[in-house]
C-alpha positions as semicolon CSV with decimal commas, in nm:
position;residue;x (nm);y (nm);z (nm)
1;X;1,966;-6,872;15,204
2;X;1,885;-6,536;15,368
3;X;1,569;-6,524;15,160
4;X;1,458;-6,864;15,290
5;X;1,549;-6,776;15,648
6;X;1,319;-6,475;15,627
7;X;1,048;-6,682;15,462
8;X;1,072;-6,968;15,712
9;X;1,044;-6,721;15,999
10;X;0,687;-6,655;15,886
11;X;0,593;-7,016;15,962
12;X;0,704;-7,067;16,322
13;X;0,358;-7,200;16,403
14;X;0,372;-7,478;16,141
15;X;0,482;-7,818;16,270
16;X;0,800;-7,953;16,113
17;X;0,910;-8,111;15,897
18;X;0,759;-7,922;15,606
19;X;0,871;-7,834;15,255
20;X;0,854;-7,459;15,206
21;X;0,823;-7,356;14,842
22;X;0,881;-6,992;14,747
23;X;0,616;-6,920;14,485
24;X;0,801;-6,613;14,359
25;X;1,119;-6,812;14,292
26;X;0,913;-7,087;14,132
27;X;0,751;-6,845;13,891
28;X;1,087;-6,681;13,814
29;X;1,241;-7,018;13,730
30;X;0,944;-7,117;13,513
31;X;0,961;-6,795;13,312
32;X;1,341;-6,828;13,282
33;X;1,302;-7,178;13,143
34;X;1,037;-7,069;12,896
35;X;1,258;-6,780;12,784
36;X;1,578;-6,981;12,747
37;X;1,413;-7,290;12,595
38;X;1,283;-7,075;12,311
39;X;1,154;-7,305;12,042
40;X;1,163;-7,608;12,273
41;X;0,839;-7,728;12,420
42;X;0,885;-7,732;12,800
43;X;0,720;-8,017;12,992
44;X;0,773;-8,038;13,368
45;X;0,872;-8,387;13,488
46;X;0,594;-8,428;13,745
47;X;0,779;-8,702;13,935
48;X;1,012;-8,438;14,083
49;X;0,734;-8,282;14,291
50;X;0,372;-8,369;14,220
51;X;0,218;-8,129;14,468
52;X;-0,090;-7,982;14,294
53;X;-0,015;-7,627;14,416
54;X;0,336;-7,644;14,270
55;X;0,202;-7,785;13,944
56;X;-0,066;-7,516;13,928
57;X;0,194;-7,239;13,949
58;X;0,392;-7,398;13,666
59;X;0,079;-7,449;13,455
60;X;-0,015;-7,082;13,502
61;X;0,335;-6,992;13,376
62;X;0,272;-7,187;13,055
63;X;0,469;-7,501;13,139
64;X;0,339;-7,838;13,017
65;X;0,361;-8,169;13,202
66;X;0,554;-8,492;13,149
67;X;0,360;-8,764;13,330
68;X;0,469;-9,120;13,398
69;X;0,154;-9,273;13,546
70;X;-0,222;-9,247;13,540
71;X;-0,216;-9,075;13,881
72;X;0,014;-8,800;13,749
73;X;-0,204;-8,768;13,438
74;X;-0,515;-8,713;13,651
75;X;-0,347;-8,433;13,848
76;X;-0,242;-8,261;13,525
77;X;-0,593;-8,294;13,386
78;X;-0,747;-8,157;13,707
79;X;-0,540;-7,843;13,659
80;X;-0,669;-7,798;13,306
81;X;-0,368;-7,924;13,112
82;X;-0,465;-7,992;12,751
83;X;-0,356;-8,286;12,539
84;X;-0,095;-8,064;12,374
85;X;0,042;-7,974;12,717
86;X;0,080;-8,336;12,827
87;X;0,342;-8,593;12,725
88;X;0,483;-8,913;12,873
89;X;0,840;-9,036;12,834
90;X;0,805;-9,345;13,050
91;X;0,938;-9,623;12,822
92;X;0,754;-9,904;13,005
93;X;0,396;-9,816;13,093
94;X;0,111;-9,994;13,264
95;X;-0,153;-10,094;13,006
96;X;-0,416;-9,894;13,196
97;X;-0,198;-9,582;13,169
98;X;-0,156;-9,624;12,793
99;X;-0,532;-9,659;12,760
100;X;-0,596;-9,352;12,976
101;X;-0,350;-9,142;12,776
102;X;-0,493;-9,260;12,445
103;X;-0,850;-9,195;12,556
104;X;-0,748;-8,843;12,662
105;X;-0,621;-8,775;12,311
106;X;-0,246;-8,833;12,347
107;X;-0,101;-8,987;12,032
108;X;0,273;-8,988;12,105
109;X;0,452;-9,244;12,323
110;X;0,811;-9,334;12,417
111;X;0,922;-9,698;12,402
112;X;1,243;-9,903;12,415
113;X;1,140;-10,266;12,360
114;X;0,942;-10,485;12,124
115;X;0,701;-10,569;12,405
116;X;0,622;-10,200;12,458
117;X;0,574;-10,148;12,085
118;X;0,325;-10,433;12,081
119;X;0,137;-10,285;12,379
120;X;0,118;-9,949;12,203
121;X;-0,002;-10,103;11,878
122;X;-0,281;-10,281;12,066
123;X;-0,387;-10,008;12,310
124;X;-0,294;-9,689;12,121
125;X;-0,313;-9,791;11,754
126;X;-0,173;-9,550;11,498
127;X;0,018;-9,347;11,757
128;X;0,360;-9,192;11,709
129;X;0,649;-9,392;11,858
130;X;0,963;-9,227;11,999
131;X;1,256;-9,451;12,088
132;X;1,463;-9,401;12,406
133;X;1,837;-9,398;12,328
134;X;2,095;-9,482;12,593
135;X;2,356;-9,207;12,627
136;X;2,655;-9,142;12,851
137;X;2,546;-9,040;13,204
138;X;2,895;-8,983;13,349
139;X;2,834;-8,608;13,380
140;X;2,538;-8,655;13,613
141;X;2,517;-8,698;13,990
142;X;2,221;-8,937;13,957
143;X;2,268;-9,163;13,651
144;X;1,961;-9,302;13,474
145;X;2,119;-9,511;13,199
146;X;2,074;-9,867;13,327
147;X;1,701;-9,919;13,353
148;X;1,587;-9,766;13,023
149;X;1,715;-9,707;12,672
150;X;1,879;-9,900;12,389
151;X;2,186;-9,855;12,173
152;X;2,172;-9,708;11,823
153;X;2,153;-10,040;11,638
154;X;1,860;-10,161;11,844
155;X;1,693;-9,821;11,825
156;X;1,672;-9,841;11,445
157;X;1,533;-10,193;11,459
158;X;1,273;-10,091;11,715
159;X;1,157;-9,794;11,506
160;X;1,127;-10,025;11,205
161;X;0,935;-10,278;11,410
162;X;0,700;-10,009;11,542
163;X;0,624;-9,910;11,184
164;X;0,545;-10,269;11,091
165;X;0,285;-10,273;11,371
166;X;0,104;-9,970;11,233
167;X;0,267;-9,716;11,461
168;X;0,439;-9,407;11,320
169;X;0,816;-9,392;11,392
170;X;0,843;-9,029;11,499
171;X;1,159;-8,951;11,690
172;X;1,429;-9,006;11,948
173;X;1,462;-8,918;12,315
174;X;1,748;-8,949;12,562
175;X;1,833;-8,854;12,919
176;X;2,179;-8,737;13,027
177;X;2,104;-8,826;13,390
178;X;1,960;-8,622;13,674
179;X;2,166;-8,329;13,808
180;X;2,392;-8,305;13,502
181;X;2,675;-8,073;13,608
182;X;2,857;-8,050;13,273
183;X;2,729;-7,910;12,942
184;X;2,948;-8,171;12,775
185;X;2,688;-8,431;12,877
186;X;2,437;-8,282;12,632
187;X;2,704;-8,234;12,365
188;X;2,798;-8,601;12,362
189;X;2,434;-8,711;12,370
190;X;2,342;-8,486;12,078
191;X;2,637;-8,609;11,871
192;X;2,529;-8,969;11,928
193;X;2,166;-8,886;11,853
194;X;2,255;-8,699;11,534
195;X;2,440;-9,004;11,401
196;X;2,138;-9,221;11,477
197;X;1,905;-8,965;11,316
198;X;2,110;-8,978;10,996
199;X;2,108;-9,358;10,993
200;X;1,731;-9,351;11,033
201;X;1,696;-9,117;10,736
202;X;1,915;-9,349;10,528
203;X;1,682;-9,632;10,631
204;X;1,380;-9,439;10,506
205;X;1,254;-9,345;10,852
206;X;1,133;-8,986;10,851
207;X;1,169;-8,856;11,206
208;X;1,037;-8,526;11,339
209;X;1,069;-8,520;11,722
210;X;1,385;-8,474;11,930
211;X;1,318;-8,493;12,303
212;X;1,620;-8,379;12,506
213;X;1,489;-8,520;12,833
214;X;1,583;-8,360;13,163
215;X;1,900;-8,340;13,368
216;X;1,899;-7,963;13,422
217;X;2,071;-7,916;13,759
218;X;1,998;-7,737;14,085
219;X;2,248;-7,588;14,330
220;X;2,347;-7,904;14,517
221;X;2,686;-7,802;14,665
222;X;2,868;-7,805;14,331
223;X;2,934;-7,573;14,041
224;X;2,675;-7,607;13,766
225;X;2,642;-7,451;13,421
226;X;2,395;-7,166;13,380
227;X;2,070;-7,228;13,197
228;X;2,151;-6,973;12,923
229;X;2,490;-7,137;12,859
230;X;2,334;-7,484;12,852
231;X;2,065;-7,392;12,601
232;X;2,307;-7,189;12,388
233;X;2,527;-7,497;12,354
234;X;2,231;-7,723;12,282
235;X;2,090;-7,496;12,013
236;X;2,428;-7,459;11,842
237;X;2,452;-7,834;11,802
238;X;2,089;-7,880;11,702
239;X;2,125;-7,615;11,432
240;X;2,443;-7,781;11,302
241;X;2,332;-8,145;11,311
242;X;1,953;-8,171;11,277
243;X;1,693;-8,059;11,021
244;X;1,557;-7,708;11,069
245;X;1,208;-7,855;11,097
246;X;1,287;-8,073;11,400
247;X;1,040;-8,044;11,689
248;X;1,228;-7,998;12,018
249;X;1,112;-8,089;12,368
250;X;1,272;-8,070;12,713
251;X;1,156;-8,218;13,043
252;X;1,305;-8,027;13,338
253;X;1,221;-8,154;13,684
254;X;1,490;-8,073;13,941
255;X;1,605;-7,772;13,738
256;X;1,260;-7,615;13,759
257;X;1,159;-7,669;14,121
258;X;1,452;-7,774;14,344
259;X;1,600;-7,428;14,403
260;X;1,258;-7,287;14,493
261;X;1,219;-7,510;14,799
262;X;1,375;-7,555;15,143
263;X;1,304;-7,833;15,394
264;X;1,227;-7,690;15,737
265;X;1,328;-7,936;16,011
266;X;1,373;-7,940;16,387
267;X;1,664;-8,074;16,596
268;X;1,529;-8,362;16,805
269;X;1,855;-8,481;16,958
270;X;2,236;-8,464;16,977
271;X;2,500;-8,716;17,074
272;X;2,875;-8,784;17,068
273;X;2,973;-9,124;16,927
274;X;3,336;-9,233;16,904
275;X;3,437;-8,869;16,923
276;X;3,202;-8,758;16,645
277;X;2,915;-8,514;16,696
278;X;2,576;-8,639;16,575
279;X;2,275;-8,418;16,504
280;X;1,928;-8,575;16,481
281;X;1,654;-8,403;16,278
282;X;1,285;-8,483;16,236
283;X;1,333;-8,531;15,861
284;X;1,571;-8,793;15,726
285;X;1,640;-9,029;15,439
286;X;1,312;-9,216;15,466
287;X;1,065;-8,930;15,511
288;X;1,197;-8,669;15,270
289;X;1,569;-8,679;15,192
290;X;1,610;-9,013;15,018
291;X;1,846;-8,874;14,753
292;X;2,108;-8,824;15,025
293;X;2,154;-9,203;15,016
294;X;2,261;-9,171;14,652
295;X;2,515;-8,895;14,708
296;X;2,303;-8,582;14,649
297;X;2,437;-8,308;14,877
298;X;2,253;-8,031;15,058
299;X;2,330;-7,708;15,239
300;X;2,227;-7,691;15,607
301;X;2,153;-7,376;15,801
302;X;2,046;-7,353;16,168
303;X;1,800;-7,066;16,197
304;X;1,939;-6,921;16,521
305;X;2,265;-7,093;16,622
306;X;2,579;-6,882;16,584
307;X;2,943;-6,896;16,689
308;X;3,220;-7,146;16,626
309;X;3,148;-7,441;16,401
310;X;3,237;-7,807;16,423
311;X;3,177;-8,109;16,199
312;X;2,848;-8,296;16,241
313;X;2,701;-8,619;16,117
314;X;2,343;-8,527;16,034
315;X;2,079;-8,798;16,056
316;X;1,704;-8,843;16,055
317;X;1,449;-8,963;16,311
318;X;1,421;-9,334;16,226
319;X;1,586;-9,624;16,408
320;X;1,760;-9,739;16,090
321;X;2,136;-9,682;16,063
322;X;2,095;-9,604;15,691
323;X;1,916;-9,286;15,792
324;X;2,224;-9,063;15,756
325;X;2,181;-8,746;15,554
326;X;2,536;-8,612;15,553
327;X;2,873;-8,636;15,730
328;X;3,135;-8,377;15,816
329;X;2,900;-8,080;15,789
330;X;3,045;-7,771;15,957
331;X;2,778;-7,597;16,164
332;X;2,753;-7,391;16,484
333;X;2,596;-7,605;16,754
334;X;2,215;-7,585;16,754
335;X;1,998;-7,668;17,052
336;X;1,726;-7,932;17,065
337;X;1,411;-7,765;16,934
338;X;1,596;-7,530;16,697
339;X;1,497;-7,530;16,334
340;X;1,743;-7,623;16,059
341;X;1,688;-7,539;15,692
342;X;1,797;-7,786;15,421
343;X;1,849;-7,655;15,067
344;X;1,770;-7,711;14,781
345;X;1,474;-7,934;14,861
346;X;1,203;-7,853;14,608
347;X;1,258;-8,172;14,406
348;X;1,273;-8,543;14,490
349;X;1,200;-8,494;14,860
350;X;0,831;-8,523;14,945
351;X;0,793;-8,717;14,619
352;X;0,998;-9,003;14,770
353;X;0,882;-8,972;15,130
354;X;0,733;-9,257;15,334
355;X;0,607;-9,290;15,691
356;X;0,867;-9,551;15,782
357;X;0,900;-9,584;16,159
358;X;0,602;-9,352;16,200
359;X;0,786;-9,040;16,084
360;X;0,558;-8,782;15,920
361;X;0,572;-8,704;15,550
362;X;0,648;-8,330;15,524
363;X;0,356;-8,119;15,414
364;X;0,411;-7,870;15,132
365;X;0,369;-7,504;15,222
366;X;0,357;-7,240;14,947
367;X;0,499;-6,910;15,068
368;X;0,609;-6,574;14,937
369;X;0,859;-6,319;15,060
370;X;0,617;-6,045;14,956
371;X;0,367;-6,171;15,213
372;X;0,115;-6,345;14,982
373;X;0,051;-6,717;15,027
């Protein structure tokens, strides 16, 4: 956090709240991912932070994009991303998005229903179809298993059905859940996927693509596995259980950008309620920290307050009682007007933000500790 304190000090004249992204850290993380992913194609999950400046830095580092909407596709295209550098793993897509992707040259789509297969056959005829498999999400802080995905039996039937519609059954994708804090999450998912892969081969379905999804974690107040350890485990299993010719893809979002960003906020009020100390900031659940409502935890650092600490309930600026970011956070007492840093905030912050109750959506500021902006 010392690095971010020094960086934030350069922006005392910028109105809060704002999301401060360290471009040097962002580049370092992008190159680390490219290095550790090795033979995996790396496609940034744009939904995590769609700021064009952030995406440009990743594109310049050789990272591709995973887009889930036509709006995200257009940003990627504006930055010069080629067809080969653009994929979509959204299993249920708007027809206009399918058409836009197909017209741009994309010929590979994820699906998990007969309806989606029929849409693809009509709007993107002859394309490759990749089925979304439901896997255990118990090792993640933000599960994603309910809305999308099918079990192994249905996956085989869907791949068969896609083939009957003139699509090319091409592969399998899964997602272990966002902020996966245990390598075992990928191990179990790969074991399940390998069994399905073998059943598909027995069925005469020749698959080629294995998309490992996202889930790579950031430093949200819990121990997480290192990226080298995670990929080493993944590659061991892939080498043991899948054909040597398999095409691998990963879609990091949080794991690429979260640790490179800090939310810079200002204390707008304090109160004591039923004996508890409350701290009010100008950024809360609705205008930048929505994931706090789902249990994602952050580190808080007043920029100048020192001395003895006490527990605080930290909340945002809106009049809604849901707008509570965290409880029982030990901090020295800051004064109204003091700035408080919230880390890591590079992912799923501004991307979720609204202007509920008139609160501002934080602007994104790209900074550098070496003085270049």
